[in-house]
N, CA, C and O atoms as CSV, one atom per row, in Angstrom:
chain,resi,resn,atom,element,x,y,z
A,1,MET,N,N,-28.508,86.945,15.811
A,1,MET,CA,C,-29.006,85.587,15.899
A,1,MET,C,C,-29.620,85.364,17.272
A,1,MET,O,O,-29.101,85.835,18.284
A,2,THR,N,N,-30.714,84.653,17.292
A,2,THR,CA,C,-31.342,84.258,18.534
A,2,THR,C,C,-30.559,83.093,19.120
A,2,THR,O,O,-30.431,82.049,18.479
A,3,HIS,N,N,-30.036,83.256,20.323
A,3,HIS,CA,C,-29.294,82.176,20.962
A,3,HIS,C,C,-30.207,81.433,21.914
A,3,HIS,O,O,-31.059,82.025,22.577
A,4,SER,N,N,-30.016,80.137,21.969
A,4,SER,CA,C,-30.791,79.296,22.860
A,4,SER,C,C,-29.875,78.213,23.393
A,4,SER,O,O,-28.910,77.821,22.737
A,5,ASP,N,N,-30.181,77.738,24.575
A,5,ASP,CA,C,-29.436,76.615,25.129
A,5,ASP,C,C,-30.006,75.291,24.644
A,5,ASP,O,O,-29.418,74.233,24.869
A,6,GLN,N,N,-31.146,75.353,23.982
A,6,GLN,CA,C,-31.779,74.153,23.450
A,6,GLN,C,C,-31.700,74.156,21.938
A,6,GLN,O,O,-31.794,75.202,21.295
A,7,LEU,N,N,-31.527,72.984,21.390
A,7,LEU,CA,C,-31.459,72.825,19.949
A,7,LEU,C,C,-32.819,73.131,19.325
A,7,LEU,O,O,-33.844,72.605,19.758
A,8,MET,N,N,-32.815,73.981,18.312
A,8,MET,CA,C,-34.025,74.282,17.543
A,8,MET,C,C,-33.697,73.988,16.084
A,8,MET,O,O,-32.661,74.424,15.581
A,9,VAL,N,N,-34.570,73.256,15.404
A,9,VAL,CA,C,-34.287,72.868,14.027
A,9,VAL,C,C,-35.422,73.274,13.090
A,9,VAL,O,O,-36.581,73.410,13.484
A,10,MET,N,N,-35.028,73.460,11.829
A,10,MET,CA,C,-35.985,73.720,10.762
A,10,MET,C,C,-35.708,72.714,9.650
A,10,MET,O,O,-34.571,72.567,9.204
A,11,THR,N,N,-36.757,72.023,9.208
A,11,THR,CA,C,-36.584,71.067,8.120
A,11,THR,C,C,-36.786,71.758,6.778
A,11,THR,O,O,-37.700,72.564,6.603
A,12,ASP,N,N,-35.919,71.427,5.845
A,12,ASP,CA,C,-36.009,71.957,4.488
A,12,ASP,C,C,-37.315,71.483,3.857
A,12,ASP,O,O,-37.929,70.525,4.325
A,13,GLU,N,N,-37.729,72.158,2.799
A,13,GLU,CA,C,-39.054,71.936,2.237
A,13,GLU,C,C,-39.288,70.542,1.661
A,13,GLU,O,O,-40.440,70.140,1.497
A,14,HIS,N,N,-38.244,69.806,1.354
A,14,HIS,CA,C,-38.418,68.493,0.728
A,14,HIS,C,C,-38.404,67.337,1.721
A,14,HIS,O,O,-38.450,66.177,1.313
A,15,LEU,N,N,-38.341,67.632,3.013
A,15,LEU,CA,C,-38.296,66.572,4.017
A,15,LEU,C,C,-39.686,66.211,4.524
A,15,LEU,O,O,-40.601,67.034,4.520
A,16,ALA,N,N,-39.823,64.958,4.961
A,16,ALA,CA,C,-41.109,64.442,5.437
A,16,ALA,C,C,-41.582,65.193,6.680
A,16,ALA,O,O,-40.796,65.483,7.582
A,17,ASN,N,N,-42.872,65.501,6.713
A,17,ASN,CA,C,-43.471,66.178,7.867
A,17,ASN,C,C,-43.308,65.366,9.156
A,17,ASN,O,O,-43.261,65.931,10.249
A,18,ALA,N,N,-43.224,64.049,9.023
A,18,ALA,CA,C,-43.104,63.182,10.194
A,18,ALA,C,C,-41.835,63.487,10.991
A,18,ALA,O,O,-41.789,63.215,12.190
A,19,ILE,N,N,-40.822,64.035,10.361
A,19,ILE,CA,C,-39.593,64.377,11.080
A,19,ILE,C,C,-39.899,65.430,12.140
A,19,ILE,O,O,-39.519,65.278,13.301
A,20,VAL,N,N,-40.582,66.488,11.743
A,20,VAL,CA,C,-40.944,67.548,12.693
A,20,VAL,C,C,-41.860,66.989,13.769
A,20,VAL,O,O,-41.667,67.266,14.953
A,21,GLU,N,N,-42.845,66.212,13.371
A,21,GLU,CA,C,-43.791,65.656,14.342
A,21,GLU,C,C,-43.077,64.803,15.386
A,21,GLU,O,O,-43.344,64.935,16.580
A,22,GLN,N,N,-42.175,63.931,14.949
A,22,GLN,CA,C,-41.479,63.044,15.883
A,22,GLN,C,C,-40.504,63.809,16.771
A,22,GLN,O,O,-40.366,63.497,17.954
A,23,LEU,N,N,-39.832,64.802,16.212
A,23,LEU,CA,C,-38.916,65.605,17.032
A,23,LEU,C,C,-39.692,66.372,18.106
A,23,LEU,O,O,-39.251,66.461,19.253
A,24,MET,N,N,-40.839,66.920,17.732
A,24,MET,CA,C,-41.651,67.650,18.711
A,24,MET,C,C,-42.159,66.705,19.807
A,24,MET,O,O,-42.233,67.095,20.972
A,25,GLU,N,N,-42.507,65.473,19.441
A,25,GLU,CA,C,-42.928,64.494,20.441
A,25,GLU,C,C,-41.814,64.214,21.440
A,25,GLU,O,O,-42.079,63.850,22.586
A,26,LYS,N,N,-40.577,64.381,21.011
A,26,LYS,CA,C,-39.419,64.133,21.875
A,26,LYS,C,C,-38.955,65.412,22.580
A,26,LYS,O,O,-37.903,65.427,23.219
A,27,GLY,N,N,-39.748,66.489,22.459
A,27,GLY,CA,C,-39.466,67.718,23.176
A,27,GLY,C,C,-38.481,68.656,22.502
A,27,GLY,O,O,-37.977,69.584,23.136
A,28,ILE,N,N,-38.204,68.431,21.240
A,28,ILE,CA,C,-37.280,69.291,20.497
A,28,ILE,C,C,-38.082,70.306,19.699
A,28,ILE,O,O,-39.062,69.953,19.042
A,29,THR,N,N,-37.671,71.556,19.753
A,29,THR,CA,C,-38.324,72.585,18.960
A,29,THR,C,C,-37.989,72.340,17.500
A,29,THR,O,O,-36.830,72.442,17.099
A,30,ALA,N,N,-39.001,72.018,16.705
A,30,ALA,CA,C,-38.812,71.706,15.290
A,30,ALA,C,C,-39.924,72.358,14.483
A,30,ALA,O,O,-41.097,72.296,14.853
A,31,VAL,N,N,-39.542,72.978,13.385
A,31,VAL,CA,C,-40.506,73.637,12.506
A,31,VAL,C,C,-40.186,73.276,11.059
A,31,VAL,O,O,-39.080,72.847,10.728
A,32,ARG,N,N,-41.189,73.465,10.216
A,32,ARG,CA,C,-41.005,73.230,8.779
A,32,ARG,C,C,-40.727,74.562,8.093
A,32,ARG,O,O,-41.366,75.571,8.388
A,33,LEU,N,N,-39.793,74.552,7.201
A,33,LEU,CA,C,-39.461,75.752,6.438
A,33,LEU,C,C,-40.712,76.315,5.759
A,33,LEU,O,O,-40.924,77.528,5.749
A,34,ILE,N,N,-41.530,75.437,5.196
A,34,ILE,CA,C,-42.692,75.901,4.434
A,34,ILE,C,C,-43.745,76.583,5.303
A,34,ILE,O,O,-44.670,77.202,4.778
A,35,ASP,N,N,-43.614,76.478,6.619
A,35,ASP,CA,C,-44.522,77.204,7.505
A,35,ASP,C,C,-44.003,78.603,7.824
A,35,ASP,O,O,-44.697,79.391,8.466
A,36,HIS,N,N,-42.797,78.913,7.381
A,36,HIS,CA,C,-42.181,80.203,7.684
A,36,HIS,C,C,-41.761,80.990,6.455
A,36,HIS,O,O,-41.701,82.219,6.491
A,37,LEU,N,N,-41.471,80.286,5.364
A,37,LEU,CA,C,-41.009,80.934,4.129
A,37,LEU,C,C,-41.739,80.316,2.944
A,37,LEU,O,O,-42.165,79.164,3.016
A,38,PRO,N,N,-41.888,81.063,1.857
A,38,PRO,CA,C,-42.553,80.502,0.678
A,38,PRO,C,C,-41.775,79.336,0.075
A,38,PRO,O,O,-40.545,79.310,0.126
A,39,VAL,N,N,-42.492,78.376,-0.493
A,39,VAL,CA,C,-41.852,77.278,-1.213
A,39,VAL,C,C,-40.964,77.880,-2.297
A,39,VAL,O,O,-41.361,78.813,-2.995
A,40,GLY,N,N,-39.774,77.339,-2.427
A,40,GLY,CA,C,-38.851,77.824,-3.448
A,40,GLY,C,C,-37.987,78.997,-3.010
A,40,GLY,O,O,-37.263,79.566,-3.827
A,41,THR,N,N,-38.049,79.369,-1.736
A,41,THR,CA,C,-37.189,80.450,-1.239
A,41,THR,C,C,-35.737,80.082,-1.530
A,41,THR,O,O,-35.322,78.963,-1.226
A,42,PRO,N,N,-34.960,80.985,-2.105
A,42,PRO,CA,C,-33.558,80.675,-2.419
A,42,PRO,C,C,-32.769,80.273,-1.166
A,42,PRO,O,O,-32.983,80.803,-0.076
A,43,ASP,N,N,-31.865,79.331,-1.356
A,43,ASP,CA,C,-31.074,78.804,-0.234
A,43,ASP,C,C,-30.374,79.880,0.594
A,43,ASP,O,O,-30.382,79.787,1.821
A,44,PRO,N,N,-29.769,80.899,-0.023
A,44,PRO,CA,C,-29.135,81.926,0.809
A,44,PRO,C,C,-30.118,82.612,1.768
A,44,PRO,O,O,-29.752,82.954,2.893
A,45,GLU,N,N,-31.348,82.810,1.326
A,45,GLU,CA,C,-32.364,83.414,2.194
A,45,GLU,C,C,-32.788,82.453,3.300
A,45,GLU,O,O,-33.081,82.880,4.417
A,46,VAL,N,N,-32.821,81.163,2.995
A,46,VAL,CA,C,-33.144,80.153,4.013
A,46,VAL,C,C,-32.070,80.164,5.094
A,46,VAL,O,O,-32.384,80.156,6.284
A,47,LEU,N,N,-30.804,80.181,4.683
A,47,LEU,CA,C,-29.704,80.208,5.650
A,47,LEU,C,C,-29.772,81.452,6.529
A,47,LEU,O,O,-29.550,81.372,7.737
A,48,GLU,N,N,-30.076,82.590,5.933
A,48,GLU,CA,C,-30.167,83.832,6.707
A,48,GLU,C,C,-31.330,83.769,7.692
A,48,GLU,O,O,-31.189,84.180,8.844
A,49,TYR,N,N,-32.475,83.259,7.249
A,49,TYR,CA,C,-33.624,83.143,8.136
A,49,TYR,C,C,-33.291,82.237,9.323
A,49,TYR,O,O,-33.573,82.574,10.473
A,50,CYS,N,N,-32.690,81.090,9.031
A,50,CYS,CA,C,-32.308,80.168,10.108
A,50,CYS,C,C,-31.335,80.841,11.061
A,50,CYS,O,O,-31.456,80.690,12.276
A,51,TYR,N,N,-30.385,81.572,10.533
A,51,TYR,CA,C,-29.413,82.267,11.373
A,51,TYR,C,C,-30.112,83.295,12.269
A,51,TYR,O,O,-29.866,83.346,13.474
A,52,GLN,N,N,-30.972,84.101,11.678
A,52,GLN,CA,C,-31.645,85.161,12.430
A,52,GLN,C,C,-32.538,84.612,13.541
A,52,GLN,O,O,-32.734,85.269,14.563
A,53,HIS,N,N,-33.082,83.405,13.340
A,53,HIS,CA,C,-34.020,82.838,14.301
A,53,HIS,C,C,-33.432,81.685,15.122
A,53,HIS,O,O,-34.127,81.102,15.954
A,54,GLY,N,N,-32.164,81.355,14.894
A,54,GLY,CA,C,-31.490,80.339,15.699
A,54,GLY,C,C,-31.834,78.902,15.363
A,54,GLY,O,O,-31.657,78.013,16.196
A,55,TYR,N,N,-32.327,78.658,14.142
A,55,TYR,CA,C,-32.676,77.297,13.735
A,55,TYR,C,C,-31.508,76.626,13.024
A,55,TYR,O,O,-30.908,77.201,12.115
A,56,VAL,N,N,-31.192,75.408,13.444
A,56,VAL,CA,C,-30.273,74.567,12.689
A,56,VAL,C,C,-31.087,73.983,11.540
A,56,VAL,O,O,-32.164,73.427,11.756
A,57,LEU,N,N,-30.578,74.110,10.331
A,57,LEU,CA,C,-31.299,73.617,9.156
A,57,LEU,C,C,-31.011,72.135,8.954
A,57,LEU,O,O,-29.856,71.709,8.979
A,58,ILE,N,N,-32.065,71.357,8.755
A,58,ILE,CA,C,-31.925,69.956,8.363
A,58,ILE,C,C,-32.254,69.892,6.880
A,58,ILE,O,O,-33.357,70.249,6.467
A,59,THR,N,N,-31.297,69.439,6.082
A,59,THR,CA,C,-31.499,69.394,4.644
A,59,THR,C,C,-30.782,68.204,4.032
A,59,THR,O,O,-29.850,67.652,4.616
A,60,LEU,N,N,-31.228,67.823,2.859
A,60,LEU,CA,C,-30.557,66.792,2.066
A,60,LEU,C,C,-29.946,67.424,0.825
A,60,LEU,O,O,-29.486,66.723,-0.076
A,61,ASP,N,N,-29.944,68.731,0.782
A,61,ASP,CA,C,-29.556,69.518,-0.384
A,61,ASP,C,C,-28.036,69.775,-0.374
A,61,ASP,O,O,-27.568,70.758,0.201
A,62,GLU,N,N,-27.285,68.881,-1.015
A,62,GLU,CA,C,-25.818,68.998,-1.039
A,62,GLU,C,C,-25.339,70.348,-1.586
A,62,GLU,O,O,-24.344,70.871,-1.084
A,63,PRO,N,N,-26.008,70.943,-2.602
A,63,PRO,CA,C,-25.559,72.261,-3.061
A,63,PRO,C,C,-25.610,73.351,-1.981
A,63,PRO,O,O,-25.048,74.429,-2.171
A,64,MET,N,N,-26.276,73.081,-0.857
A,64,MET,CA,C,-26.312,74.045,0.245
A,64,MET,C,C,-24.896,74.385,0.712
A,64,MET,O,O,-24.648,75.494,1.186
A,65,ARG,N,N,-23.962,73.431,0.579
A,65,ARG,CA,C,-22.570,73.674,0.978
A,65,ARG,C,C,-22.000,74.894,0.253
A,65,ARG,O,O,-21.280,75.693,0.851
A,66,GLY,N,N,-22.318,75.035,-1.015
A,66,GLY,CA,C,-21.830,76.181,-1.778
A,66,GLY,C,C,-22.353,77.495,-1.223
A,66,GLY,O,O,-21.624,78.486,-1.175
A,67,HIS,N,N,-23.600,77.506,-0.808
A,67,HIS,CA,C,-24.184,78.720,-0.234
A,67,HIS,C,C,-23.585,79.018,1.142
A,67,HIS,O,O,-23.386,80.177,1.506
A,68,ILE,N,N,-23.304,77.964,1.895
A,68,ILE,CA,C,-22.652,78.152,3.194
A,68,ILE,C,C,-21.250,78.728,2.991
A,68,ILE,O,O,-20.845,79.659,3.687
A,69,ASN,N,N,-20.517,78.164,2.035
A,69,ASN,CA,C,-19.168,78.679,1.752
A,69,ASN,C,C,-19.215,80.134,1.305
A,69,ASN,O,O,-18.330,80.917,1.652
A,70,ALA,N,N,-20.236,80.501,0.540
A,70,ALA,CA,C,-20.382,81.898,0.106
A,70,ALA,C,C,-20.620,82.798,1.326
A,70,ALA,O,O,-20.071,83.897,1.398
A,71,ARG,N,N,-21.428,82.341,2.274
A,71,ARG,CA,C,-21.649,83.117,3.511
A,71,ARG,C,C,-20.335,83.318,4.255
A,71,ARG,O,O,-20.028,84.417,4.715
A,72,ILE,N,N,-19.576,82.251,4.364
A,72,ILE,CA,C,-18.303,82.323,5.087
A,72,ILE,C,C,-17.364,83.316,4.397
A,72,ILE,O,O,-16.711,84.121,5.061
A,73,ARG,N,N,-17.300,83.257,3.070
A,73,ARG,CA,C,-16.445,84.202,2.321
A,73,ARG,C,C,-16.875,85.650,2.531
A,73,ARG,O,O,-16.056,86.567,2.465
A,74,GLN,N,N,-18.169,85.847,2.784
A,74,GLN,CA,C,-18.701,87.188,3.033
A,74,GLN,C,C,-18.555,87.604,4.499
A,74,GLN,O,O,-18.950,88.705,4.881
A,75,GLY,N,N,-17.990,86.718,5.310
A,75,GLY,CA,C,-17.823,87.012,6.732
A,75,GLY,C,C,-19.094,86.835,7.543
A,75,GLY,O,O,-19.222,87.394,8.633
A,76,LEU,N,N,-20.038,86.055,7.014
A,76,LEU,CA,C,-21.315,85.833,7.690
A,76,LEU,C,C,-21.333,84.469,8.373
A,76,LEU,O,O,-20.791,83.496,7.848
A,77,ASP,N,N,-21.949,84.407,9.528
A,77,ASP,CA,C,-22.107,83.157,10.254
A,77,ASP,C,C,-23.370,82.449,9.797
A,77,ASP,O,O,-24.191,83.016,9.076
A,78,HIS,N,N,-23.515,81.193,10.230
A,78,HIS,CA,C,-24.772,80.465,10.046
A,78,HIS,C,C,-25.048,79.659,11.301
A,78,HIS,O,O,-24.147,79.413,12.102
A,79,ALA,N,N,-26.282,79.253,11.466
A,79,ALA,CA,C,-26.718,78.610,12.710
A,79,ALA,C,C,-26.390,77.123,12.762
A,79,ALA,O,O,-26.654,76.465,13.768
A,80,GLY,N,N,-25.822,76.592,11.695
A,80,GLY,CA,C,-25.491,75.172,11.627
A,80,GLY,C,C,-26.432,74.449,10.681
A,80,GLY,O,O,-27.583,74.842,10.492
A,81,VAL,N,N,-25.911,73.381,10.094
A,81,VAL,CA,C,-26.694,72.589,9.146
A,81,VAL,C,C,-26.436,71.113,9.421
A,81,VAL,O,O,-25.288,70.678,9.506
A,82,PHE,N,N,-27.516,70.349,9.559
A,82,PHE,CA,C,-27.439,68.893,9.570
A,82,PHE,C,C,-27.708,68.469,8.133
A,82,PHE,O,O,-28.806,68.672,7.616
A,83,LEU,N,N,-26.710,67.883,7.492
A,83,LEU,CA,C,-26.797,67.569,6.065
A,83,LEU,C,C,-26.867,66.063,5.846
A,83,LEU,O,O,-25.926,65.326,6.140
A,84,GLY,N,N,-28.008,65.630,5.322
A,84,GLY,CA,C,-28.190,64.217,4.993
A,84,GLY,C,C,-27.914,63.972,3.526
A,84,GLY,O,O,-27.463,64.861,2.804
A,85,THR,N,N,-28.191,62.762,3.099
A,85,THR,CA,C,-27.979,62.369,1.710
A,85,THR,C,C,-29.321,62.101,1.041
A,85,THR,O,O,-30.330,61.888,1.713
A,86,LYS,N,N,-29.324,62.113,-0.269
A,86,LYS,CA,C,-30.574,61.942,-1.029
A,86,LYS,C,C,-31.277,60.619,-0.716
A,86,LYS,O,O,-32.496,60.527,-0.867
A,87,ASP,N,N,-30.539,59.595,-0.286
A,87,ASP,CA,C,-31.195,58.329,0.034
A,87,ASP,C,C,-32.022,58.411,1.312
A,87,ASP,O,O,-32.716,57.457,1.662
A,88,MET,N,N,-31.954,59.545,2.015
A,88,MET,CA,C,-32.788,59.763,3.204
A,88,MET,C,C,-34.105,60.453,2.849
A,88,MET,O,O,-34.896,60.785,3.732
A,89,GLN,N,N,-34.334,60.664,1.562
A,89,GLN,CA,C,-35.551,61.318,1.073
A,89,GLN,C,C,-36.772,60.462,1.396
A,89,GLN,O,O,-36.688,59.234,1.390
A,90,GLY,N,N,-37.889,61.095,1.675
A,90,GLY,CA,C,-39.143,60.387,1.924
A,90,GLY,C,C,-39.126,59.655,3.255
A,90,GLY,O,O,-38.415,60.048,4.180
A,91,THR,N,N,-39.908,58.597,3.347
A,91,THR,CA,C,-40.060,57.893,4.618
A,91,THR,C,C,-38.833,57.066,4.995
A,91,THR,O,O,-38.670,56.718,6.164
A,92,ARG,N,N,-37.965,56.744,4.031
A,92,ARG,CA,C,-36.793,55.899,4.313
A,92,ARG,C,C,-35.849,56.518,5.338
A,92,ARG,O,O,-35.218,55.798,6.111
A,93,GLY,N,N,-35.746,57.846,5.350
A,93,GLY,CA,C,-34.759,58.484,6.205
A,93,GLY,C,C,-35.290,59.053,7.501
A,93,GLY,O,O,-34.523,59.606,8.288
A,94,ILE,N,N,-36.573,58.931,7.739
A,94,ILE,CA,C,-37.170,59.582,8.912
A,94,ILE,C,C,-36.477,59.142,10.202
A,94,ILE,O,O,-36.047,59.987,10.987
A,95,GLY,N,N,-36.366,57.855,10.428
A,95,GLY,CA,C,-35.767,57.351,11.667
A,95,GLY,C,C,-34.323,57.781,11.825
A,95,GLY,O,O,-33.905,58.175,12.914
A,96,THR,N,N,-33.559,57.710,10.749
A,96,THR,CA,C,-32.144,58.107,10.800
A,96,THR,C,C,-32.013,59.575,11.172
A,96,THR,O,O,-31.212,59.931,12.036
A,97,ILE,N,N,-32.790,60.420,10.528
A,97,ILE,CA,C,-32.708,61.858,10.786
A,97,ILE,C,C,-33.163,62.175,12.214
A,97,ILE,O,O,-32.493,62.919,12.929
A,98,VAL,N,N,-34.298,61.612,12.624
A,98,VAL,CA,C,-34.819,61.884,13.967
A,98,VAL,C,C,-33.826,61.421,15.027
A,98,VAL,O,O,-33.528,62.169,15.957
A,99,ASN,N,N,-33.314,60.208,14.902
A,99,ASN,CA,C,-32.361,59.693,15.892
A,99,ASN,C,C,-31.099,60.534,15.956
A,99,ASN,O,O,-30.552,60.749,17.037
A,100,PHE,N,N,-30.632,61.011,14.817
A,100,PHE,CA,C,-29.429,61.836,14.773
A,100,PHE,C,C,-29.653,63.158,15.511
A,100,PHE,O,O,-28.819,63.571,16.317
A,101,VAL,N,N,-30.760,63.807,15.240
A,101,VAL,CA,C,-31.057,65.087,15.891
A,101,VAL,C,C,-31.273,64.883,17.389
A,101,VAL,O,O,-30.815,65.694,18.195
A,102,VAL,N,N,-31.955,63.825,17.763
A,102,VAL,CA,C,-32.171,63.523,19.184
A,102,VAL,C,C,-30.823,63.294,19.880
A,102,VAL,O,O,-30.628,63.745,21.008
A,103,PHE,N,N,-29.905,62.604,19.220
A,103,PHE,CA,C,-28.567,62.386,19.782
A,103,PHE,C,C,-27.893,63.724,20.098
A,103,PHE,O,O,-27.351,63.908,21.187
A,104,PHE,N,N,-27.929,64.645,19.150
A,104,PHE,CA,C,-27.316,65.965,19.373
A,104,PHE,C,C,-28.037,66.718,20.486
A,104,PHE,O,O,-27.392,67.327,21.339
A,105,SER,N,N,-29.352,66.681,20.483
A,105,SER,CA,C,-30.118,67.373,21.505
A,105,SER,C,C,-29.802,66.820,22.892
A,105,SER,O,O,-29.617,67.581,23.842
A,106,ASP,N,N,-29.742,65.501,23.005
A,106,ASP,CA,C,-29.423,64.873,24.286
A,106,ASP,C,C,-28.020,65.251,24.754
A,106,ASP,O,O,-27.808,65.512,25.938
A,107,ALA,N,N,-27.065,65.279,23.829
A,107,ALA,CA,C,-25.688,65.643,24.182
A,107,ALA,C,C,-25.621,67.081,24.683
A,107,ALA,O,O,-24.893,67.376,25.631
A,108,ILE,N,N,-26.372,67.969,24.055
A,108,ILE,CA,C,-26.401,69.375,24.486
A,108,ILE,C,C,-27.056,69.489,25.859
A,108,ILE,O,O,-26.551,70.179,26.745
A,109,GLU,N,N,-28.177,68.810,26.021
A,109,GLU,CA,C,-28.894,68.854,27.297
A,109,GLU,C,C,-28.050,68.294,28.445
A,109,GLU,O,O,-28.133,68.775,29.575
A,110,ALA,N,N,-27.235,67.272,28.146
A,110,ALA,CA,C,-26.406,66.642,29.180
A,110,ALA,C,C,-25.110,67.420,29.443
A,110,ALA,O,O,-24.377,67.109,30.381
A,111,GLY,N,N,-24.834,68.423,28.618
A,111,GLY,CA,C,-23.614,69.201,28.800
A,111,GLY,C,C,-22.394,68.620,28.102
A,111,GLY,O,O,-21.282,69.124,28.266
A,112,ALA,N,N,-22.597,67.564,27.325
A,112,ALA,CA,C,-21.485,66.945,26.603
A,112,ALA,C,C,-21.154,67.699,25.321
A,112,ALA,O,O,-20.100,67.476,24.725
A,113,ALA,N,N,-22.036,68.581,24.898
A,113,ALA,CA,C,-21.832,69.390,23.698
A,113,ALA,C,C,-22.553,70.719,23.918
A,113,ALA,O,O,-23.405,70.840,24.798
A,114,THR,N,N,-22.200,71.700,23.114
A,114,THR,CA,C,-22.911,72.976,23.141
A,114,THR,C,C,-23.280,73.373,21.719
A,114,THR,O,O,-22.628,72.974,20.754
A,115,ILE,N,N,-24.316,74.149,21.616
A,115,ILE,CA,C,-24.698,74.650,20.298
A,115,ILE,C,C,-23.577,75.529,19.750
A,115,ILE,O,O,-23.212,75.425,18.579
A,116,GLU,N,N,-23.042,76.385,20.597
A,116,GLU,CA,C,-22.002,77.331,20.180
A,116,GLU,C,C,-20.768,76.619,19.629
A,116,GLU,O,O,-20.249,76.998,18.578
A,117,ASP,N,N,-20.297,75.589,20.332
A,117,ASP,CA,C,-19.056,74.918,19.939
A,117,ASP,C,C,-19.240,73.785,18.935
A,117,ASP,O,O,-18.344,73.522,18.133
A,118,ASP,N,N,-20.383,73.113,18.969
A,118,ASP,CA,C,-20.530,71.880,18.210
A,118,ASP,C,C,-21.537,71.930,17.063
A,118,ASP,O,O,-21.610,70.997,16.262
A,119,VAL,N,N,-22.311,73.008,16.978
A,119,VAL,CA,C,-23.325,73.099,15.927
A,119,VAL,C,C,-23.172,74.393,15.125
A,119,VAL,O,O,-23.138,74.370,13.895
A,120,TYR,N,N,-23.081,75.506,15.826
A,120,TYR,CA,C,-23.003,76.829,15.204
A,120,TYR,C,C,-21.847,76.890,14.194
A,120,TYR,O,O,-20.723,76.504,14.513
A,121,ASN,N,N,-22.126,77.370,12.988
A,121,ASN,CA,C,-21.142,77.512,11.907
A,121,ASN,C,C,-20.547,76.193,11.439
A,121,ASN,O,O,-19.440,76.168,10.902
A,122,ARG,N,N,-21.272,75.097,11.637
A,122,ARG,CA,C,-20.786,73.792,11.185
A,122,ARG,C,C,-21.796,73.140,10.245
A,122,ARG,O,O,-23.004,73.350,10.347
A,123,VAL,N,N,-21.258,72.348,9.334
A,123,VAL,CA,C,-22.062,71.447,8.517
A,123,VAL,C,C,-21.798,70.061,9.068
A,123,VAL,O,O,-20.676,69.559,9.015
A,124,ILE,N,N,-22.847,69.450,9.597
A,124,ILE,CA,C,-22.704,68.168,10.286
A,124,ILE,C,C,-23.404,67.093,9.453
A,124,ILE,O,O,-24.625,67.119,9.299
A,125,PRO,N,N,-22.630,66.153,8.918
A,125,PRO,CA,C,-23.248,65.079,8.120
A,125,PRO,C,C,-24.121,64.178,8.993
A,125,PRO,O,O,-23.699,63.732,10.060
A,126,ILE,N,N,-25.333,63.918,8.529
A,126,ILE,CA,C,-26.231,63.009,9.240
A,126,ILE,C,C,-25.777,61.587,8.937
A,126,ILE,O,O,-25.638,61.190,7.779
A,127,SER,N,N,-25.553,60.839,9.997
A,127,SER,CA,C,-25.094,59.455,9.802
A,127,SER,C,C,-25.853,58.506,10.712
A,127,SER,O,O,-25.605,57.300,10.690
């Protein structure tokens, strides 16, 4: 896994592009899954890609928990997941998701949290 002292995120394919744009405006490394993997890439492959490249996955896909649990049972780590709810789909959730990620990024930058201890191998509900 690529380790970084800065939070790097990848948005799942069903999330609004504005999330990446706004996070990048705030100085956070953010990319879209669809710019790195084909649409419809199976979730286990998405988790592995994020792990290999150090991206925390932002998703609203609750079934992702099952794939994360399968990784854990196999003794595999993951880079962390920010998990929102379906009501954050489309433009309604952009502000909530962006503010949540910025909060984590600011906490890491200030030394109040670390990627290793507070993000890595965790599923963090977006609230």
